[in-house]
Each structure stands twice: as C-alpha cells, then as structure tokens.
C-alpha positions in Angstrom: -45.7 124.2 -51.8 -42.9 121.8 -51.1 -44.9 118.9 -50.2 -47.3 119.0 -53.0 -44.4 118.4 -55.4 -44.0 114.9 -53.9 -47.5 113.9 -54.6 -48.8 112.8 -58.1 -51.0 115.6 -60.0 -54.1 113.6 -59.8 -54.0 112.6 -56.0 -57.1 113.7 -54.2 -54.6 115.0 -51.2 -53.4 117.9 -53.6 -56.7 119.5 -54.1 -57.7 118.8 -50.4 -54.6 120.8 -49.6 -55.3 123.6 -51.8 -58.9 123.8 -50.6 -58.0 123.8 -46.9 -55.8 126.9 -47.3 -58.7 128.9 -48.0 -59.8 128.0 -44.3 -56.4 128.8 -43.0 -56.5 132.2 -44.8 -59.9 133.0 -43.5 -58.5 132.2 -39.7 -55.2 133.8 -40.2 -56.1 136.7 -42.7 -52.8 139.1 -43.0 -50.8 136.4 -40.9 -51.4 134.0 -43.8 -49.2 136.4 -46.3 -46.1 134.3 -46.0 -47.8 131.3 -47.5 -49.6 132.8 -50.4 -46.5 132.8 -52.8 -46.1 129.0 -53.0 -49.9 128.6 -53.2 -50.6 131.2 -55.7 -47.9 129.6 -58.0 -49.7 126.3 -57.7 -53.3 127.9 -58.4 -51.9 129.9 -61.1 -50.3 127.1 -62.6 -53.2 124.8 -62.5 -55.7 127.7 -63.6 -53.7 128.2 -66.8 -53.3 124.6 -67.6 -54.9 123.7 -71.1 -57.4 121.2 -70.9 -57.2 118.6 -73.9 -60.3 118.3 -75.5 -60.4 116.6 -78.8 -63.3 116.0 -81.4 -62.3 113.1 -83.6 -63.9 110.3 -85.9 -65.2 107.6 -84.3 -63.0 105.3 -86.2 -59.6 107.2 -86.0 -56.7 105.1 -85.0 -55.3 108.2 -83.2 -58.3 108.6 -80.9 -57.2 109.2 -77.2 -58.1 106.2 -75.2 -60.4 106.7 -72.2 -58.5 105.9 -68.8 -58.8 106.9 -65.3 -58.2 110.6 -66.6 -59.7 110.9 -69.8 -63.3 110.7 -70.5 -64.7 110.0 -73.9 -68.4 110.5 -75.4 -69.5 109.5 -78.8 -72.4 111.2 -80.6 -74.0 111.3 -83.9 -73.7 114.8 -85.5 -75.8 115.4 -88.5 -73.8 115.8 -91.6 -70.7 114.9 -89.8 -71.2 111.3 -88.8 -70.2 109.7 -85.5 -67.8 111.7 -83.6 -65.9 111.2 -80.1 -65.4 114.0 -78.0 -62.4 113.2 -75.4 -61.7 115.4 -72.5 -58.8 115.3 -69.7 -61.3 115.4 -67.0 -58.5 115.7 -64.2 -57.0 118.8 -65.7 -60.3 120.4 -66.4 -61.3 119.8 -62.6 -58.0 121.1 -61.4 -58.4 124.3 -63.4 -62.0 124.6 -62.1 -61.0 124.2 -58.4 -58.0 126.5 -58.7 -60.3 129.3 -60.2 -62.7 128.7 -57.2 -60.0 128.5 -54.6 -58.4 132.1 -56.1 -62.2 133.5 -55.9 -62.6 132.4 -52.4 -59.1 133.6 -51.3 -60.3 137.0 -52.8 -63.1 137.2 -50.6 -61.5 135.9 -47.6 -58.4 137.9 -47.7 -60.0 141.2 -48.9 -57.1 143.9 -49.0 -54.4 141.4 -48.1 -54.8 139.6 -51.6 -54.0 143.0 -53.4 -50.2 142.1 -54.1 -51.5 138.8 -56.3 -54.1 140.9 -58.1 -52.1 141.5 -61.1 -50.9 138.0 -61.3 -54.5 136.8 -61.6 -55.5 139.1 -64.6 
C-alpha cells in the first residue's frame, strides 16, 4: 500500500487507513479484490510481528526505557523480588488490530477472501 510506506509505523493514520479498508470491502465485495494483495501484505506483516516483552530485574542497567511506544510495569514477585515487565505497545496494538481486520475481511468478503486463506494460516 504505497501511501502507507511514507508514514511512520506508529502514525495513527496508518491504522485508520487499514481499518477503513474493511468498510470499502463491505461495499465493493468482489470488486475490492485488486486492492487485497497490498492490504494483505501489510496486515500479515503486522500480524506476524514479534511483540517485544521483557521481564527483568528492576535494578538491571539493561532495562528498556519506557517511552511513547514502550510501557513498563514494576511488580513484586514472591521469591523473585521486584521485576519490571516492559512491552512495546505500538507493535502489540498493530498486531491485535491486524488480526481483527483480517477477521472482519473474512466476514465481509466471504468467498472472495478464499485466495488469501492459506496466507493467514
């Protein structure tokens, strides 16, 4: 999806464009087929991304630093001490949304989604 390549990964417009594609698919049905290949490439890439999740000692100098895209929570674990769980929330959100969009496309396009079923397995 050419235009998406020019936007940063964490730009909310990227997600909005992908989510809106389901509405277009619902209205266009099989006529939407020419747009599926680039959309599927983006969705499958997002759905297959590994989410960075770390469990580290609180005092570790190698802890990822919380930022715009990274959330961290500290918790006391009996017998293990205080640990920090760090998650890249941007990647996780993109992964969740991609799977939801794929699910919606299957329901919307029905038989027209058949050529893409194998790629989603």
